[in-house]
C-alpha positions in Angstrom: 91.9 69.9 99.5 92.4 71.1 96.1 90.0 72.9 93.8 89.2 76.4 92.7 87.6 77.5 96.0 90.4 79.9 96.7 92.1 79.7 100.1 89.4 78.5 102.3 89.6 74.8 101.8 93.0 74.9 100.3 90.2 75.5 98.2 90.7 99.3 85.3 90.0 102.5 84.3 89.0 102.5 80.7 91.2 105.5 79.9 94.3 107.0 81.5 93.2 109.0 84.6 96.4 110.4 86.0 99.8 109.4 87.4 99.1 109.4 91.1 97.5 106.8 93.4 94.3 107.3 95.2 94.2 106.9 98.9 92.4 104.3 101.0 89.7 105.8 103.1 88.0 104.0 106.0 84.6 102.5 105.6 82.0 105.3 105.1 78.3 105.5 105.7 77.2 108.2 103.3 74.8 110.7 104.8 76.2 110.4 108.3 77.7 113.6 109.7 81.3 113.9 108.6 81.2 110.5 106.7 82.1 108.4 109.7 85.3 106.4 109.2 87.1 103.4 110.6 88.7 104.8 113.7 91.6 102.5 113.8 92.5 103.3 110.2 92.2 107.0 110.8 94.8 106.7 113.6 97.2 105.3 111.1 97.1 108.4 108.8 100.8 109.2 109.3 101.7 105.9 107.6 99.3 106.0 104.6 100.5 109.0 102.6 99.2 112.2 101.0 95.9 110.7 99.7 94.8 109.6 103.2 95.6 113.0 104.5 93.5 114.5 101.8 90.6 112.1 102.7 90.8 113.2 106.4 90.9 116.9 105.4 87.8 116.6 103.3 85.7 114.2 105.3 85.1 116.7 108.2 83.1 119.0 106.0 79.8 119.0 104.2 80.6 119.4 100.6 78.3 120.2 97.6 78.3 117.7 94.7 80.6 120.0 92.8 83.0 120.2 95.7 82.9 116.5 96.2 83.9 116.2 92.6 86.9 118.4 93.2 87.8 116.4 96.3 87.5 113.1 94.4 89.8 114.5 91.7 92.4 115.6 94.3 92.4 112.3 96.0 92.8 110.5 92.6 95.8 112.7 91.9 97.1 113.0 95.5 100.8 113.3 94.6 100.2 116.1 92.1 97.6 118.0 94.2 100.0 120.2 96.2 101.5 121.5 92.9 98.3 122.1 90.8 97.1 125.7 90.1 93.4 126.4 90.6 93.0 126.5 86.9 94.7 123.1 86.4 92.6 121.6 89.1 89.4 123.0 87.7 90.2 121.6 84.3 91.0 118.1 85.7 87.8 118.1 87.8 85.7 119.5 85.0 84.5 122.5 87.1 85.0 126.2 87.0 87.9 128.0 88.6 85.6 129.9 91.0 84.3 126.5 92.2 87.8 125.6 93.2 88.1 128.8 95.2 84.8 128.2 96.9 85.9 124.6 97.7 89.0 125.9 99.5 86.9 128.4 101.5 84.5 125.6 102.4 87.5 123.7 103.9 88.3 126.7 106.1 91.1 128.3 104.1 91.3 131.9 102.9 91.4 130.7 99.3 93.0 128.1 97.1 96.6 129.4 97.5 96.3 128.9 101.2 94.9 125.3 100.7 97.8 124.6 98.3 100.4 125.9 100.8 98.9 123.6 103.5 99.1 120.6 101.2 102.7 121.4 100.4 103.5 121.7 104.1 102.2 118.3 104.9 103.2 116.6 101.6 106.4 114.5 101.3 109.4 116.6 100.3 109.8 115.1 96.9 107.7 116.4 94.0 105.8 113.9 91.9 108.1 112.5 89.2 111.0 111.8 91.7 110.8 108.0 91.1 114.3 107.0 91.8 115.5 104.0 89.8 112.1 102.4 89.1 110.9 102.3 85.5 107.3 103.0 84.8 106.2 99.3 85.1 107.9 99.0 88.5 106.3 102.2 89.6 102.9 100.8 88.8 103.7 97.7 90.9 105.0 99.9 93.8 101.8 101.9 93.7 99.7 98.8 94.0 101.9 97.6 96.9 101.2 100.9 98.6 97.4 100.5 97.9 97.5 97.1 99.5 99.2 98.5 102.6 96.5 101.2 102.8 93.9 98.5 102.6 95.6 96.5 105.4 95.5 99.6 107.6 91.8 100.2 106.9 91.1 96.6 107.8 92.5 97.2 111.3 88.8 97.5 112.3 87.1 94.6 110.6 83.6 95.6 111.8 82.3 97.0 108.5 83.5 94.0 106.6 81.9 91.6 109.1 78.7 93.6 108.9 78.7 93.4 105.1 79.4 89.6 105.3 76.3 89.1 107.5 74.2 91.2 105.1 75.3 89.1 102.1 74.7 85.8 104.0 71.2 86.8 104.9 70.2 88.0 101.5 68.5 85.2 99.4 69.2 85.9 96.5 72.3 88.1 96.6 72.6 90.5 93.6 76.2 91.4 92.6 76.5 94.5 90.5 79.5 95.6 88.4 79.5 97.4 85.0 82.3 98.3 82.6 85.6 98.5 84.4 84.2 96.8 87.5 82.8 93.8 85.6 85.8 91.6 86.4 85.6 92.3 90.2 81.9 91.6 90.3 82.2 88.4 88.2 85.1 87.1 90.4 83.1 87.8 93.5 80.0 86.1 92.1 82.0 83.1 90.9 83.3 82.2 94.3 80.2 83.3 96.2 78.1 80.8 94.3 80.2 78.0 95.9 78.9 78.8 99.4 75.8 81.0 98.9 72.6 79.3 97.6 71.6 82.1 95.1 74.0 84.6 93.7 72.8 86.8 90.7 75.5 88.6 88.7 74.3 92.0 87.3 77.0 92.8 84.8 75.0 94.3 81.9 73.4 97.7 81.9 70.4 98.9 79.9 66.7 98.8 80.6 66.9 95.1 81.7 69.0 96.0 84.7 66.1 97.4 86.8 64.0 94.4 85.8 66.7 92.1 87.2 66.8 94.1 90.4 63.0 93.8 90.7 63.3 90.0 90.1 65.8 89.7 92.9 63.6 91.7 95.3 60.6 89.6 94.5 62.7 86.5 95.2 63.5 87.8 98.6 66.8 89.7 98.2 67.6 92.1 101.1 71.0 93.4 100.1 73.1 94.1 97.0 76.9 94.4 96.6 78.2 96.7 94.0 81.8 97.1 92.7 82.2 100.7 91.3 85.4 101.7 89.7 86.4 104.6 87.5 85.3 105.8 85.1 81.9 105.5 86.9 79.0 104.7 84.5 75.9 106.8 85.1 73.7 103.8 85.0 75.5 102.3 88.0 74.3 105.4 90.0 70.8 105.0 88.6 70.8 101.3 89.5 71.9 101.9 93.1 69.2 104.6 93.5 66.6 102.1 92.2 67.9 99.3 94.4 67.7 101.4 97.5 64.2 102.6 96.6 63.2 98.9 96.2 64.3 98.3 99.8 67.8 96.7 99.2 70.7 97.5 101.5 73.5 98.5 99.2 77.2 97.8 100.0 79.7 99.3 97.6 83.4 98.7 97.0 84.6 101.9 95.3 87.9 103.7 94.6 87.3 106.6 96.9 85.0 108.0 99.7 84.3 110.8 97.2 83.4 108.6 94.3 80.2 109.5 92.5 78.5 106.4 94.0 79.2 107.6 97.6 75.8 109.1 98.3 73.9 106.2 96.7 75.0 103.4 99.0 74.3 102.4 102.6 77.8 101.0 103.4 80.7 102.3 101.4 84.1 100.5 101.5 86.6 102.7 99.7 90.0 101.2 98.5 92.2 102.8 95.9 93.0 101.8 92.3 96.4 102.2 90.7 96.5 105.0 88.0 100.1 104.7 86.8 99.4 102.7 83.6 97.2 103.4 80.5 94.4 101.5 82.3 93.7 101.5 86.0 94.8 98.6 88.1 92.5 97.2 90.8 94.4 94.9 93.0 93.1 96.4 96.2 89.4 96.2 95.2 89.9 92.6 94.1 91.5 91.7 97.4 88.8 93.5 99.4 86.2 91.5 97.4 88.0 88.3 98.6 88.0 89.6 102.2 84.2 90.2 101.9 83.8 86.6 100.6 85.6 85.4 103.7 83.3 87.4 106.0 80.3 86.0 104.2 81.6 82.5 104.6 82.0 83.1 108.3 78.4 84.2 108.5 77.1 81.1 106.5 76.9 78.1 108.8 77.1 75.6 106.0 79.8 77.3 104.0 82.5 74.8 104.8 80.2 71.8 104.1 79.3 73.3 100.7 83.0 73.8 99.8 83.8 70.2 100.8 80.9 68.9 98.8 82.1 70.9 95.7 85.6 69.6 96.1 84.4 66.0 96.4 82.3 66.3 93.2 85.1 68.0 91.4 87.4 65.1 92.2 84.8 62.6 91.0 84.4 64.4 87.7 88.2 64.9 87.3 87.4 68.6 86.9 90.9 69.9 87.6 94.2 68.6 86.3 96.2 69.2 89.5 
């Protein structure tokens, strides 16, 4: 069949955030001891680069909000991290230099120099900037290819995605939240989800009406909410997630890192990296993860295939598409 249903029936950061790719972390349940991860993906650490090694180093420790901010900054700038001074890292993370020192001690090192030596020992031999023959546009594409490989490794254990799909299928209605840089991912998810789910509500505008729309979804019977959260992270997204959870919704979030600001405001966190090599972040991996979640939701909806076929039949009758 043809149609715009995707493949089932045949059917960016707002400002420059740095040159290095963020790493893909396994699925995380914030608040659990050590931020539990997808075991199969963790076993593949050797293949998924400096960012993933940083994720594993940090996830075994209880970090303060300031320390998580430093960790998030280092993951976002994974290739540069082994070469940053404590002052440079403090400036990038927006914290004090003593906070960086305390962060290193919290990880079990004598101080930041010891942490940096460790990162250099385990980092690839080349310093960031050794890009071979690729121009800057090719480098951005290669970074996204790496991000997709990382996502593939994380999906070695499909359990969290399957669980998310079941949550979405059971929630009537299903609110889909995405503000600012994440608006496109949320809108794309909602567009296709509406073809198989009976009631999908896109929440893509902030302001005082956002909580009203969450309330309306809860009153209508919603039990879960999916959020796409990409840098730079709007404060009102965190506020909305806190409110949604207080209203009884189970929150599933696709974010750029296990240490993103939304991490402690979600019930099931699915981290996957964004590309940071261009003036505006690229979000190929989050977009693809959204499509994977749609597939899992379709698998959990017994009438999904029938709905898709009905749509294609009506589209053909109306001459909706030219192909």
